[in-house]
C-alpha positions in Angstrom: -11.4 17.2 -28.6 -8.6 19.2 -26.8 -5.3 17.5 -26.2 -4.3 16.6 -22.7 -1.5 18.7 -21.2 0.7 17.5 -18.3 2.5 20.1 -16.2 5.0 18.5 -13.9 4.8 19.9 -10.4 7.7 18.1 -8.7 11.1 19.3 -9.8 13.5 19.1 -6.8 11.7 16.2 -5.1 9.8 13.0 -5.7 8.4 10.0 -3.9 10.7 7.2 -2.8 11.0 4.9 -5.8 10.9 1.5 -4.1 8.5 1.9 -1.2 6.8 5.3 -1.1 3.9 4.0 1.0 1.3 6.6 0.0 -1.4 7.2 2.6 -4.6 9.1 1.8 -6.8 10.7 4.5 -10.0 12.7 4.1 -10.3 15.8 6.2 -13.8 17.3 5.7 -13.7 18.5 2.1 -9.9 18.2 1.8 -7.6 15.2 1.2 -4.2 14.7 2.7 -1.6 12.6 0.8 1.5 11.5 2.7 4.4 9.5 1.3 8.1 8.8 1.7 10.4 11.1 -0.2 13.3 10.0 -2.5 16.6 10.5 -0.6 18.6 8.6 -3.3 18.3 11.3 -6.0 17.4 14.4 -4.0 20.0 15.0 -1.3 17.9 17.5 0.6 16.0 14.6 2.1 17.0 11.8 4.4 15.7 8.2 4.4 12.3 8.2 6.1 11.5 11.8 5.3 7.9 12.3 4.4 6.1 14.6 2.0 2.6 15.8 2.8 0.3 17.4 0.1 -3.1 18.8 0.9 -5.7 18.9 -1.8 -8.2 21.7 -1.0 -12.0 21.6 -1.7 -11.9 18.2 -3.3 -14.6 17.1 -5.7 -13.3 13.6 -6.1 -10.2 11.4 -5.7 -9.0 7.9 -6.4 -6.2 5.5 -5.7 -5.8 3.2 -8.7 -3.9 0.0 -9.2 -1.7 1.0 -12.2 2.0 0.4 -11.4 5.2 1.1 -13.2 5.0 -2.2 -15.1 1.5 -1.4 -16.3 2.6 2.0 -17.4 5.4 0.7 -19.6 3.1 -2.0 -21.0 0.5 0.7 -22.0 -2.1 -0.4 -19.5 -2.5 3.0 -18.0 -5.0 5.4 -19.5 -2.3 8.0 -19.6 0.6 5.7 -20.8 0.5 7.2 -24.3 0.2 10.9 -23.2 1.9 11.6 -19.9 5.6 12.5 -20.3 7.1 10.2 -17.7 6.3 7.6 -15.1 6.7 8.4 -11.4 6.0 12.1 -11.5 3.4 14.5 -10.0 1.3 16.4 -12.7 -1.4 18.9 -13.1 -3.5 17.6 -16.0 -5.4 20.0 -18.2 -7.2 20.0 -21.6 -9.7 17.4 -22.6 -11.8 16.6 -19.5 -13.6 13.6 -20.9 -10.9 11.5 -19.1 -12.5 12.5 -15.8 -15.4 10.2 -16.5 -13.1 7.3 -16.4 -12.4 5.1 -14.5 -15.4 4.3 -12.3 -13.7 4.1 -8.8 -13.6 7.8 -7.9 -14.6 8.6 -4.3 -16.9 11.6 -4.4 -16.6 14.3 -1.7 -18.4 17.2 -3.3 -20.6 18.1 -6.3 -19.0 21.5 -6.6 -17.0 21.6 -9.9 -16.0 25.3 -9.9 -12.4 26.0 -10.6 -11.4 22.4 -10.4 -7.9 21.1 -11.2 -6.9 17.6 -12.0 -3.8 16.3 -10.1 -2.1 13.0 -10.9 0.7 11.4 -9.0 2.3 8.1 -10.1 3.7 6.0 -7.3 5.6 2.7 -7.8 2.6 0.4 -7.3 -0.4 2.8 -7.5 -1.7 6.0 -9.0 -3.3 8.8 -7.1 -5.6 11.2 -8.8 -7.5 14.1 -7.3 -9.9 16.8 -8.7 -9.7 19.8 -6.4 -9.7 23.5 -6.2 -5.9 23.5 -5.4 -3.0 21.6 -3.9 -0.6 22.9 -1.3 2.2 21.7 0.8 0.8 20.8 4.3 2.5 23.0 6.9 3.2 20.2 9.4 6.5 19.8 11.3 7.2 16.4 9.8 6.8 17.6 6.2 10.2 17.6 4.6 8.9 19.4 1.5 8.9 22.6 3.5 12.6 22.7 2.9 12.2 23.6 -0.8 11.2 26.4 -3.1 8.0 25.1 -4.7 5.9 26.0 -7.7 3.2 28.7 -6.9 0.4 26.1 -7.0 2.1 24.2 -4.2 3.3 27.1 -2.1 
């Protein structure tokens, strides 16, 4: 069984730590994730600025109940393996974890070139299996101010 690897995708930004209010919207075969950004640590953002990520050609996604307290108490399936709480990761390696949990929302049966994305918000966890993730080019997306990893460009 291959080890799980977590590549952090957010370096100069993150979700608001107290009330990120993530919202998920399906757009055909894509999923849009919108959330408030953290202006307390990352001064490029103002209070109320939003980040918008678009997951392209989604196989499945889920919004789970794991919160920061559950993470630190070892109640999250990645508590023992993900480096830190509250970050946005690309997960690779052993894919048997994609069979759990059982609350995935299926959008497509196409599993070619899939990538497993994981974002820990304060009171919930967002996971998505998709071909790619990108910064949505909307005028209200404050993430457009940053230099981003190639996978999110």
